[in-house]
C-alpha positions in Angstrom: 0.0 0.0 0.0 1.2 3.5 -0.7 1.5 5.9 2.2 -0.6 9.1 2.4 1.4 12.0 0.9 1.7 13.8 4.2 2.7 10.7 6.2 6.2 10.3 7.6 7.8 6.8 7.5 8.7 5.4 10.9 12.3 5.8 11.9 14.4 4.6 14.8 15.5 7.0 17.5 18.5 9.3 16.9 21.7 8.1 18.5 25.2 9.4 19.0 26.7 8.3 15.6 30.3 9.1 16.6 32.5 6.1 15.7 33.7 4.3 18.8 37.4 3.6 19.4 39.0 0.4 18.4 40.2 -1.9 21.2 43.9 -1.8 21.9 46.3 -4.6 22.8 46.6 -3.7 26.4 46.4 -5.9 29.5 43.3 -5.9 31.9 43.8 -6.9 35.5 41.0 -8.1 37.8 40.9 -9.5 41.3 41.2 -13.2 40.2 42.5 -13.0 36.7 44.7 -11.0 34.3 44.1 -10.7 30.6 47.3 -10.3 28.5 47.4 -9.6 24.8 47.7 -13.0 23.2 51.1 -13.8 21.7 53.3 -16.7 20.7 55.0 -16.4 24.1 51.8 -18.0 25.6 52.1 -21.1 23.4 53.8 -23.4 25.9 51.7 -22.4 28.9 48.5 -22.8 26.9 49.6 -26.2 25.5 50.3 -27.2 29.1 46.9 -26.1 30.2 45.3 -28.3 27.5 47.1 -31.5 28.7 45.5 -34.0 31.1 42.1 -33.2 29.7 41.9 -36.0 27.1 43.8 -36.9 23.9 45.3 -34.3 21.6 45.2 -31.4 24.0 41.8 -31.4 25.6 38.5 -33.1 25.6 36.6 -33.2 22.3 33.8 -31.5 24.0 35.8 -28.3 24.8 36.5 -27.9 21.1 33.3 -29.2 19.7 31.8 -25.8 18.7 34.9 -23.9 17.8 36.2 -23.7 14.2 39.6 -25.1 15.3 41.1 -27.7 17.6 41.9 -30.0 19.1 45.5 -29.9 17.9 47.5 -33.0 17.0 50.7 -31.8 18.6 52.4 -28.7 20.0 53.9 -27.7 16.6 50.4 -27.6 15.1 49.0 -25.6 17.9 52.0 -23.1 17.8 51.4 -22.5 14.1 47.7 -21.8 14.8 48.5 -19.5 17.7 51.1 -17.6 15.6 48.3 -16.5 13.2 45.5 -16.2 15.7 47.4 -13.9 18.0 48.3 -11.4 15.3 44.8 -10.6 13.9 43.1 -7.3 14.5 39.6 -8.6 14.3 39.3 -10.8 16.3 41.7 -9.3 18.8 42.6 -11.9 21.4 43.8 -12.0 25.1 45.3 -14.8 27.0 43.6 -15.6 30.4 45.9 -16.0 33.4 44.0 -17.0 36.6 45.9 -15.7 39.7 45.3 -18.9 41.6 47.4 -21.0 39.2 49.5 -18.3 37.5 49.2 -20.4 34.2 47.7 -19.0 31.0 44.6 -21.2 30.8 42.6 -19.9 27.9 41.8 -17.1 25.6 38.9 -14.9 24.5 38.4 -12.1 22.0 36.6 -9.0 21.0 35.5 -9.4 17.4 33.2 -8.2 14.6 34.2 -4.8 15.7 32.0 -2.1 14.1 33.0 1.4 15.3 30.5 3.2 13.1 27.6 1.1 14.4 29.0 1.1 18.0 28.6 -2.7 17.9 31.1 -5.3 19.1 31.1 -9.0 20.0 32.6 -11.1 22.8 33.6 -14.4 21.3 36.2 -17.1 20.4 36.2 -18.1 24.0 38.2 -21.2 25.0 39.0 -22.0 28.7 40.8 -25.0 29.8 38.3 -27.4 31.3 39.6 -26.9 34.9 39.0 -23.2 34.5 35.4 -23.5 33.2 32.6 -22.3 35.5 35.0 -20.6 37.8 35.2 -17.1 39.3 38.2 -16.4 37.1 36.3 -17.3 33.9 33.4 -15.0 34.8 35.7 -12.2 35.6 37.7 -12.7 32.4 34.6 -12.2 30.3 33.4 -9.3 32.5 36.7 -7.4 32.0 36.3 -7.3 28.2 32.5 -6.6 28.5 33.2 -3.6 30.8 36.1 -2.5 28.5 33.8 -2.5 25.5 30.8 -0.8 27.1 32.3 1.6 29.7 35.8 2.4 28.4 35.1 2.4 24.7 31.4 3.3 24.8 29.9 0.7 22.5 26.2 0.6 22.3 25.6 -3.1 21.4 27.5 -6.0 22.8 27.0 -9.3 21.0 27.3 -13.0 22.0 26.6 -15.6 19.4 27.1 -19.3 19.3 26.1 -22.6 17.7 22.4 -23.0 18.4 23.2 -26.5 19.7 25.8 -25.2 22.2 23.8 -25.5 25.4 26.6 -24.4 27.8 27.3 -21.3 25.7 23.6 -20.4 25.7 23.5 -20.8 29.5 26.6 -18.6 29.9 25.0 -15.9 27.7 21.8 -15.9 29.8 23.8 -16.0 33.1 25.8 -12.8 32.0 22.5 -11.0 31.2 22.5 -11.2 27.4 19.1 -11.1 25.7 18.2 -13.8 23.2 17.4 -12.4 19.8 16.8 -15.4 17.6 18.7 -17.7 15.2 20.2 -17.5 11.8 19.5 -20.8 10.1 22.3 -22.5 8.2 24.4 -19.5 9.0 27.9 -21.2 8.7 29.7 -24.4 7.9 32.0 -25.4 10.7 34.2 -28.5 10.5 32.0 -29.7 7.6 28.8 -29.4 9.5 25.9 -27.0 9.2 25.8 -24.4 12.0 22.6 -22.5 13.0 23.7 -19.5 15.0 21.9 -18.2 18.1 22.3 -14.5 18.7 22.3 -12.6 22.0 23.0 -9.0 23.0 23.3 -6.4 25.7 22.5 -2.8 24.8 23.9 0.3 26.4 20.7 1.1 28.4 20.7 -2.5 29.8 24.4 -2.6 30.6 24.5 -0.8 34.0 22.2 -3.3 35.6 24.2 -6.2 34.1 27.5 -4.7 35.2 26.3 -4.1 38.8 24.9 -7.6 39.1 28.2 -9.2 37.9 30.2 -6.9 40.2 28.1 -8.0 43.2 28.7 -11.6 42.2 32.4 -11.1 41.9 32.7 -9.3 45.3 34.8 -11.2 47.9 31.8 -11.2 50.3 30.0 -13.5 47.9 32.5 -16.3 48.3 33.1 -18.6 51.2 36.5 -19.8 52.4 36.5 -22.6 49.8 35.9 -20.1 47.0 32.3 -21.2 46.4 29.8 -18.5 45.5 27.1 -17.9 48.1 24.6 -16.5 45.5 24.4 -17.4 41.9 24.7 -14.8 39.2 21.3 -15.8 37.9 19.8 -14.8 41.2 21.6 -11.5 41.4 
């Protein structure tokens, strides 16, 4: 149907269209974990963190939904890391929990769109012993806060294989809102991938940030390091 001549088409609200800064390769230190710009210097520690978790550097489950891994040997992993650590999008950080002092994973900021003020947290791999820990939550939070508070992005994205139940639970736990799925979005390791999309917007971020900070506070952990309240509750 044609619109009346005096009608105005509906438009979205005006926003600050100033392009946001690009993330820099700088470290981020929290109470339980430090993020270091990923480099080839982390190769031996990361390889060590993969061992003892199954054949070929980790359980198949920990690599099931990533586009790489597991790695047949250290040389293969080192070649992969040499390329992965030098890209500008994604830009990757090694994760060093203070309790062990050993680089035990990585995560990235990616699909960086300064003009749209949109950025994604992704390419997350944590050694199985680090998964579901205080350090893993803080590692993700440090980059979330950097993107939203320090750099001023308006849209923070989380996306994953639609079959990846742990990733979907992690997104919900961190306060991301489910947006829907892109069907047959990618081919990963020869298999069709439907992709589930989640986001946090700038107006939603302060509540998410404060809830995560309350969860991370020392008062929320007992002498064994067990959280007294779940992040879902907070």
